[in-house]
VOBA-1610 file (N, C-alpha, C; in pm, whole numbers, padded with zeros to 5 digits, always signed):
BEGIN
Unk-11786-01770-03437Unk-11633-01823-03350Unk-11773-01867-03204Unk-11683-02041-03138Unk-11766-02089-03081Unk-11709-02043-02951Unk-11777-02009-02807Unk-11700-01951-02712Unk-11774-02119-02599Unk-11615-02139-02588Unk-11648-02217-02491Unk-11696-02176-02363Unk-11746-02277-02292Unk-11811-02276-02185Unk-11744-02278-02044Unk-11673-02355-02040Unk-11568-02403-01925Unk-11632-02489-01842Unk-11645-02446-01706Unk-11720-02505-01608Unk-11866-02519-01616Unk-11912-02639-01602Unk-12084-02607-01610Unk-12131-02571-01493Unk-12233-02423-01455Unk-12298-02411-01399Unk-12457-02402-01422Unk-12521-02478-01342Unk-12640-02503-01377Unk-12733-02453-01196Unk-12858-02343-01216Unk-12889-02300-01129Unk-13000-02409-01094Unk-12982-02456-00957Unk-13096-02556-00935Unk-13192-02482-00774Unk-13106-02467-00679Unk-13201-02369-00591Unk-13082-02273-00518Unk-13154-02187-00426Unk-13062-02036-00392Unk-12977-02123-00276Unk-12882-02065-00243Unk-12809-02083-00084Unk-12770-01975-00052Unk-12687-01978+00078Unk-12608-01893+00156Unk-12507-01812+00036Unk-12395-01883+00012Unk-12286-01857-00114Unk-12365-01773-00183Unk-12408-01849-00235Unk-12478-01741-00362Unk-12523-01717-00404Unk-12627-01655-00276Unk-12675-01510-00222Unk-12577-01429-00182Unk-12485-01441-00144Unk-12340-01360-00101Unk-12324-01320-00260Unk-12290-01435-00337Unk-12228-01369-00433Unk-12276-01309-00538Unk-12430-01301-00550Unk-12494-01177-00606Unk-12531-01050-00536Unk-12501-01022-00437Unk-12470-00961-00387Unk-12316-00875-00424Unk-12231-00968-00377Unk-12106-00912-00422Unk-12132-00852-00565Unk-12158-00889-00661Unk-12193-00864-00784Unk-12251-00764-00807Unk-12390-00715-00705Unk-12418-00606-00726Unk-12327-00466-00674Unk-12240-00495-00598Unk-12152-00438-00509Unk-12015-00408-00631Unk-11923-00480-00565Unk-11804-00452-00673Unk-11738-00602-00780Unk-11894-00629-00774Unk-11881-00755-00899Unk-11868-00686-01031Unk-11814-00774-01128Unk-11841-00748-01227Unk-11824-00924-01345Unk-11895-00892-01442Unk-11878-00973-01546Unk-11827-00948-01670Unk-11757-00972-01765Unk-11690-00955-01858Unk-11647-01047-01924Unk-11599-00984-02096Unk-11595-01076-02234Unk-11496-01050-02281Unk-11347-01052-02264Unk-11307-01016-02353Unk-11265-01028-02478Unk-11248-00938-02534Unk-11243-00984-02711Unk-11339-01104-02741Unk-11482-01086-02652Unk-11548-01137-02702Unk-11579-01326-02652Unk-11467-01322-02556Unk-11442-01481-02511Unk-11544-01515-02406Unk-11523-01597-02356Unk-11622-01671-02258Unk-11592-01520-02111Unk-11718-01569-02097Unk-11735-01447-01962Unk-11684-01479-01835Unk-11673-01365-01787Unk-11546-01399-01647Unk-11603-01301-01524Unk-11622-01385-01436Unk-11655-01278-01294Unk-11552-01280-01240Unk-11522-01156-01199Unk-11445-01075-01144Unk-11443-00954-01050Unk-11416-00986-00910Unk-11412-00925-00823Unk-11256-00838-00768Unk-11269-00736-00772Unk-11099-00675-00686Unk-11159-00544-00567Unk-11080-00563-00458Unk-11087-00443-00323Unk-10946-00465-00311Unk-10966-00309-00165Unk-10857-00340-00177Unk-10880-00410-00002Unk-10935-00451+00051Unk-10998-00588+00140Unk-10962-00713+00119Unk-10892-00786+00174Unk-10817-00890+00147Unk-10937-00953+00171Unk-11006-00980+00333Unk-11106-01077+00338Unk-11236-01025+00259Unk-11280-00934+00170Unk-11350-00922+00186Unk-11351-01035+00002Unk-11224-00992-00037Unk-11224-01082-00152Unk-11239-01247-00133Unk-11167-01292-00029Unk-11138-01431+00021Unk-11240-01516+00073Unk-11358-01385+00097Unk-11492-01439+00092Unk-11586-01476+00021Unk-11528-01390-00083Unk-11612-01456-00243Unk-11505-01549-00301Unk-11413-01565-00245Unk-11305-01678-00344Unk-11346-01819-00254Unk-11401-01785-00158Unk-11500-01957-00110Unk-11585-01981-00142Unk-11667-01845-00148Unk-11838-01839-00215Unk-11812-01885-00332Unk-11731-01870-00405Unk-11740-01890-00550Unk-11666-02045-00520Unk-11584-02098-00487Unk-11581-02267-00475Unk-11666-02328-00418Unk-11712-02315-00337Unk-11851-02362-00290Unk-11973-02358-00392Unk-11980-02299-00460Unk-12072-02248-00574Unk-12015-02331-00704Unk-11976-02329-00741Unk-11888-02367-00868Unk-11799-02532-00827Unk-11763-02552-00717Unk-11733-02660-00722Unk-11580-02717-00766Unk-11518-02586-00774Unk-11351-02567-00830Unk-11302-02495-00768Unk-11153-02486-00760Unk-11086-02398-00754Unk-11053-02248-00832Unk-11020-02139-00798Unk-11076-02017-00864Unk-10942-01952-00859Unk-10923-01896-00992Unk-10809-01749-00961Unk-10771-01681-00819Unk-10642-01640-00834Unk-10644-01543-00715Unk-10508-01443-00670Unk-10512-01317-00686Unk-10392-01263-00719Unk-10387-01142-00634Unk-10267-01095-00620Unk-10264-00997-00568Unk-10149-00868-00643Unk-10161-00775-00623Unk-10108-00682-00749Unk-10095-00533-00682Unk-10019-00469-00667Unk-09987-00306-00676Unk-10063-00221-00757Unk-10149-00143-00742Unk-10231-00042-00848Unk-10180+00097-00815Unk-10104+00235-00929Unk-10134+00337-00848Unk-10242+00425-00835Unk-10267+00510-00788Unk-10386+00595-00820Unk-10339+00753-00773Unk-10433+00790-00850Unk-10430+00993-00802Unk-10509+01013-00732Unk-10499+01080-00639Unk-10532+01143-00523Unk-10609+01301-00501Unk-10701+01349-00587Unk-10756+01438-00586Unk-10718+01554-00486Unk-10786+01521-00359Unk-10779+01636-00288Unk-10615+01649-00199Unk-10528+01621-00288Unk-10416+01638-00224Unk-10325+01673-00375Unk-10370+01704-00462Unk-10295+01743-00573Unk-10246+01670-00695Unk-10392+01568-00690Unk-10309+01451-00779Unk-10260+01383-00726Unk-10171+01359-00640Unk-10077+01324-00608Unk-10085+01184-00621Unk-09999+01074-00656Unk-09982+00907-00658Unk-09986+00841-00548Unk-10002+00770-00547Unk-10004+00669-00469Unk-10036+00516-00413Unk-10001+00420-00420Unk-09988+00316-00432Unk-10057+00264-00348Unk-10107+00116-00359Unk-10223+00085-00296Unk-10245-00094-00364Unk-10253-00153-00226Unk-10281-00327-00287Unk-10408-00324-00328Unk-10392-00455-00414Unk-10470-00469-00465Unk-10520-00658-00470Unk-10690-00683-00389Unk-10670-00828-00405Unk-10769-00891-00498Unk-10749-00967-00577Unk-10898-00982-00683Unk-10888-01108-00698Unk-10984-01187-00722Unk-11054-01327-00730Unk-11125-01304-00902Unk-11110-01440-00952Unk-11150-01436-01061Unk-11218-01581-01162Unk-11296-01540-01242Unk-11354-01722-01239Unk-11343-01704-01396Unk-11350-01762-01511Unk-11392-01796-01640Unk-11502-01891-01643Unk-11625-01899-01649Unk-11754-01943-01707Unk-11833-01864-01747Unk-11898-01948-01884Unk-11989-01864-01983Unk-12135-01884-01851Unk-12151-01950-01834Unk-12311-02029-01766Unk-12305-01972-01632Unk-12232-01907-01527Unk-12235-01796-01458Unk-12237-01664-01482Unk-12162-01627-01574Unk-12203-01510-01583Unk-12294-01435-01662Unk-12340-01562-01720Unk-12494-01570-01786Unk-12639-01533-01676Unk-12582-01592-01637Unk-12676-01625-01528Unk-12697-01553-01436Unk-12605-01424-01383Unk-12581-01324-01258Unk-12643-01206-01337Unk-12574-01190-01503Unk-12605-01072-01614Unk-12789-01048-01575Unk-12856-01226-01611Unk-12998-01261-01616Unk-13049-01246-01523Unk-13009-01284-01370Unk-13060-01263-01254Unk-13104-01123-01196Unk-13040-01054-01238Unk-12962-00911-01194Unk-13041-00812-01328Unk-13022-00826-01390Unk-13116-00750-01546Unk-13008-00687-01545Unk-12883-00701-01574Unk-12735-00616-01558Unk-12710-00536-01426Unk-12739-00543-01308Unk-12721-00485-01216Unk-12836-00399-01247Unk-12964-00391-01267Unk-13059-00301-01234Unk-13172-00343-01161Unk-13157-00401-01082Unk-13272-00452-01043Unk-13214-00567-00881Unk-13308-00582-00844Unk-13250-00709-00696Unk-13334-00854-00705Unk-13301-00965-00753Unk-13354-01089-00756Unk-13463-01089-00654Unk-13621-01205-00666Unk-13678-01193-00567Unk-13620-01317-00485Unk-13600-01314-00381Unk-13556-01424-00293Unk-13673-01432-00177Unk-13657-01538-00127Unk-13680-01600+00043Unk-13618-01468+00148Unk-13660-01435+00254Unk-13587-01347+00321Unk-13468-01381+00350Unk-13445-01501+00396Unk-13329-01522+00441Unk-13235-01529+00356Unk-13240-01554+00203Unk-13148-01553+00168Unk-13142-01405+00112Unk-13226-01336+00099Unk-13215-01185+00049Unk-13120-01100+00172Unk-13114-01151+00277Unk-13052-01151+00397Unk-12825-01103+00365Unk-12875-01304+00325Unk-12710-01287+00250Unk-12670-01256+00149Unk-12783-01216+00035Unk-12759-01124-00054Unk-12663-00980-00063Unk-12780-00940+00097Unk-12767-00766+00123Unk-12583-00756+00201Unk-12633-00913+00293Unk-12448-00896+00328Unk-12352-00872+00272Unk-12410-00929+00160Unk-12258-00952+00047Unk-12289-00775-00049Unk-12401-00701-00017Unk-12337-00584-00048Unk-12295-00490-00033Unk-12355-00481+00155Unk-12263-00399+00247Unk-12091-00408+00310Unk-12119-00608+00237Unk-11961-00623+00266Unk-11879-00480+00182Unk-11958-00482+00060Unk-11810-00426-00043Unk-11903-00241-00054Unk-12021-00166-00067Unk-12066-00074-00075Unk-12126-00015+00024Unk-12102-00111+00136Unk-12215-00042+00314Unk-12062+00008+00366Unk-12087+00097+00495Unk-11979+00197+00549Unk-12040+00150+00670Unk-11994+00225+00822Unk-11972+00221+00891Unk-11888+00287+00975Unk-11922+00376+01030Unk-11830+00506+01084Unk-11831+00527+01221Unk-11713+00540+01295Unk-11698+00612+01451Unk-11696+00738+01456Unk-11721+00833+01548Unk-11714+00950+01546Unk-11765+00957+01675Unk-11702+01076+01757Unk-11746+01118+01906Unk-11786+01257+01917Unk-11926+01272+01962Unk-12022+01378+01992Unk-11992+01434+02098Unk-11923+01585+02079Unk-11863+01661+02174Unk-11975+01722+02261Unk-12090+01719+02184Unk-12211+01783+02272Unk-12288+01666+02349Unk-12237+01543+02367Unk-12288+01450+02436Unk-12192+01372+02511Unk-12169+01425+02673Unk-12043+01364+02750Unk-12094+01266+02849Unk-12030+01164+02830Unk-12044+01061+02974Unk-12025+01119+03092Unk-12079+00946+03151Unk-12021+00999+03323Unk-11898+01003+03321Unk-11765+00916+03209Unk-11696+00959+03263Unk-11610+01081+03219Unk-11667+01201+03185Unk-11626+01300+03107Unk-11595+01270+02986Unk-11594+01192+02889Unk-11533+01172+02774Unk-11655+01200+02676Unk-11637+01243+02558Unk-11721+01234+02415Unk-11812+01109+02413Unk-11949+01138+02376Unk-12006+01006+02358Unk-11945+00968+02211Unk-11924+00818+02221Unk-11893+00750+02095Unk-12032+00727+02013Unk-12070+00761+01904Unk-12115+00757+01784Unk-12103+00680+01670Unk-12218+00594+01607Unk-12193+00532+01492Unk-12294+00595+01396Unk-12237+00547+01252Unk-12290+00600+01170Unk-12295+00522+01027Unk-12386+00414+00980Unk-12372+00366+00889Unk-12471+00399+00724Unk-12419+00368+00633Unk-12501+00371+00544Unk-12492+00287+00425Unk-12513+00291+00278Unk-12474+00246+00140Unk-12482+00350+00061Unk-12364+00255-00017Unk-12342+00423-00170Unk-12365+00285-00307Unk-12343+00382-00378Unk-12395+00372-00505Unk-12428+00422-00581Unk-12440+00365-00725Unk-12536+00432-00845Unk-12562+00405-00892Unk-12679+00403-01025Unk-12718+00328-01118Unk-12917+00322-01074Unk-12987+00268-01149Unk-13094+00224-01121Unk-13085+00072-01038Unk-12992+00041-01001Unk-13003-00107-00885Unk-13009-00004-00739Unk-13033+00113-00726Unk-12998+00183-00613Unk-13112+00157-00524Unk-13234+00195-00617Unk-13371+00235-00546Unk-13408+00048-00518Unk-13380-00019-00625Unk-13393-00169-00585Unk-13393-00221-00438Unk-13174-00140-00425Unk-13141-00211-00305Unk-13220-00160-00161Unk-13248-00031-00177Unk-13294+00045-00096Unk-13430+00014-00003Unk-13507-00078-00112Unk-13614-00127-00127Unk-13630-00304-00049Unk-13526-00324-00047Unk-13475-00499-00028Unk-13429-00473+00087Unk-13387-00374+00155Unk-13341-00333+00301Unk-13515-00285+00362Unk-13548-00175+00294Unk-13691-00179+00387Unk-13772-00250+00406Unk-13768-00344+00302Unk-13845-00493+00306Unk-13845-00598+00408Unk-13721-00639+00482Unk-13654-00652+00594Unk-13670-00519+00722Unk-13743-00431+00676Unk-13761-00365+00790Unk-13643-00235+00817Unk-13545-00222+00793Unk-13386-00142+00783Unk-13445-00009+00763Unk-13448+00051+00853Unk-13438+00211+00803Unk-13404+00318+00736Unk-13405+00322+00635Unk-13323+00428+00541Unk-13340+00591+00557Unk-13255+00668+00490Unk-13279+00815+00528Unk-13290+00845+00419Unk-13294+00987+00350Unk-13332+01057+00224Unk-13146+01060+00157Unk-13198+01039+00017Unk-13065+01017-00064Unk-12976+01122-00049Unk-12883+01090-00092Unk-12759+01231-00108Unk-12689+01222-00194Unk-12657+01280-00305Unk-12578+01238-00434Unk-12433+01351-00394Unk-12351+01302-00400Unk-12214+01321-00420Unk-12103+01336-00534Unk-12002+01275-00534Unk-11880+01313-00612Unk-11978+01215-00758Unk-11967+01219-00874Unk-11965+01094-00972Unk-12108+01057-00960Unk-12151+01152-00893Unk-12333+01094-00875Unk-12358+00952-00808Unk-12277+00951-00688Unk-12283+00821-00621Unk-12361+00912-00501Unk-12510+00785-00518Unk-12558+00827-00402Unk-12576+00758-00273Unk-12616+00791-00169Unk-12539+00715-00056Unk-12722+00762+00082Unk-12709+00656+00065Unk-12841+00646+00222Unk-12756+00615+00292Unk-12852+00693+00429Unk-12792+00626+00556Unk-12916+00525+00602Unk-12806+00476+00701Unk-12890+00328+00769Unk-12916+00335+00909Unk-13035+00294+00940Unk-13076+00293+01097Unk-12938+00171+01149Unk-12867+00209+01264Unk-12811+00102+01253Unk-12902+00004+01358Unk-13018-00013+01431Unk-13098-00047+01568Unk-13183-00135+01482Unk-13218-00071+01349Unk-13289-00177+01255Unk-13173-00253+01169Unk-13122-00208+01155Unk-13024-00328+01076Unk-12991-00440+01161Unk-12942-00408+01265Unk-12962-00523+01396Unk-13067-00623+01405Unk-13196-00593+01433Unk-13280-00679+01420Unk-13327-00713+01341Unk-13302-00697+01181Unk-13337-00708+01075Unk-13254-00847+01012Unk-13145-00913+01099Unk-13065-00964+01117Unk-12969-00983+01006Unk-12970-00843+00936Unk-12814-00816+00839Unk-12692-00775+00876Unk-12641-00859+00839Unk-12492-00750+00923Unk-12376-00812+00831Unk-12302-00708+00874Unk-12173-00717+00801Unk-12074-00839+00821Unk-12050-00866+00737Unk-11964-01020+00733Unk-11797-01023+00746Unk-11754-00898+00695Unk-11585-00885+00710Unk-11554-00814+00864Unk-11473-00854+00939Unk-11435-00836+01052Unk-11415-00681+01074Unk-11362-00622+00974Unk-11346-00488+01017Unk-11454-00399+01009Unk-11568-00404+00978Unk-11699-00381+01012Unk-11797-00429+01113Unk-11781-00552+01078Unk-11849-00641+01164Unk-11807-00607+01339Unk-11708-00626+01320Unk-11623-00541+01482Unk-11716-00408+01505Unk-11716-00308+01392Unk-11760-00195+01436Unk-11894-00179+01492Unk-12005-00268+01430Unk-12110-00305+01428Unk-12143-00349+01580Unk-12085-00451+01627Unk-12087-00536+01714Unk-12067-00432+01894Unk-11992-00348+01827Unk-11931-00231+01900Unk-12082-00141+01961Unk-12140-00085+01859Unk-12244-00020+01851Unk-12377-00147+01962Unk-12381-00224+01948Unk-12506-00325+01955Unk-12455-00350+02086Unk-12368-00376+02150Unk-12286-00397+02307Unk-12325-00255+02373Unk-12339-00146+02308Unk-12341-00031+02353Unk-12488+00034+02420Unk-12589-00019+02280Unk-12701+00050+02274Unk-12778-00045+02289Unk-12757-00202+02239Unk-12899-00304+02245Unk-12797-00449+02310Unk-12703-00393+02446Unk-12672-00560+02448Unk-12732-00670+02513Unk-12886-00654+02503Unk-12907-00771+02537Unk-12960-00883+02373Unk-12925-00812+02261Unk-12961-00839+02106Unk-12804-00913+02093Unk-12781-01011+02021Unk-12692-01114+01988Unk-12702-01106+01858Unk-12597-01117+01820Unk-12532-01070+01654Unk-12442-01197+01617Unk-12451-01271+01474Unk-12362-01328+01424Unk-12366-01293+01303Unk-12232-01294+01211Unk-12243-01311+01142Unk-12316-01411+01065Unk-12367-01308+00962Unk-12514-01428+00836Unk-12451-01543+00791Unk-12333-01471+00715Unk-12294-01600+00608Unk-12229-01749+00690Unk-12310-01839+00652Unk-12209-01965+00647Unk-12183-02053+00525Unk-12047-02102+00453Unk-12053-02158+00366Unk-12009-02323+00411Unk-12118-02407+00328Unk-12137-02500+00347Unk-12174-02595+00216
//
């Protein structure tokens, strides 16, 4: 059977949006070939802004419009007796045999992080933490501020599973980001805590607003003289 190639993708050199897409692929993206047909790259998430950033990056890299859709999906939540609930899902996809093959080759099917210059590595890791990174806020009752209110504390980390996680952690460490020891949760998901101070110094940044806003709150509280900005610029 002859596979149609669709739009042509030819890798010439790294760019910010291309590096971001590799990070998305290592996180929540996938390449599949339904019934042996042309490769389809797709990315779905409950975070609309994250998917729209992927959509924008794809259109810059591939130079054509890509498919986007929204739909409701039903889930079962284990901790409340498998009660069903509905969640809006946002998805972007594109059929492109060349691009799908390139993603699988450059990451060896999601087992490695490609070797790139530090500038592009920051964009790649931004794409990854927008999906599989987190930053939580909690109040430490043992640390009281001058207004007698508990101190707001911030905790960040990355999670995932498979061979790629050691490579992802190594990439963060290469850029000076300090990571904690591995913990394993449900379904063998590995979690590594990330030192937010070293993340701010490295130049890696969450680029979707929800996580970026919390990151800015932390920096303003702990390192007010530090200027941060969303690293991803599509041109």
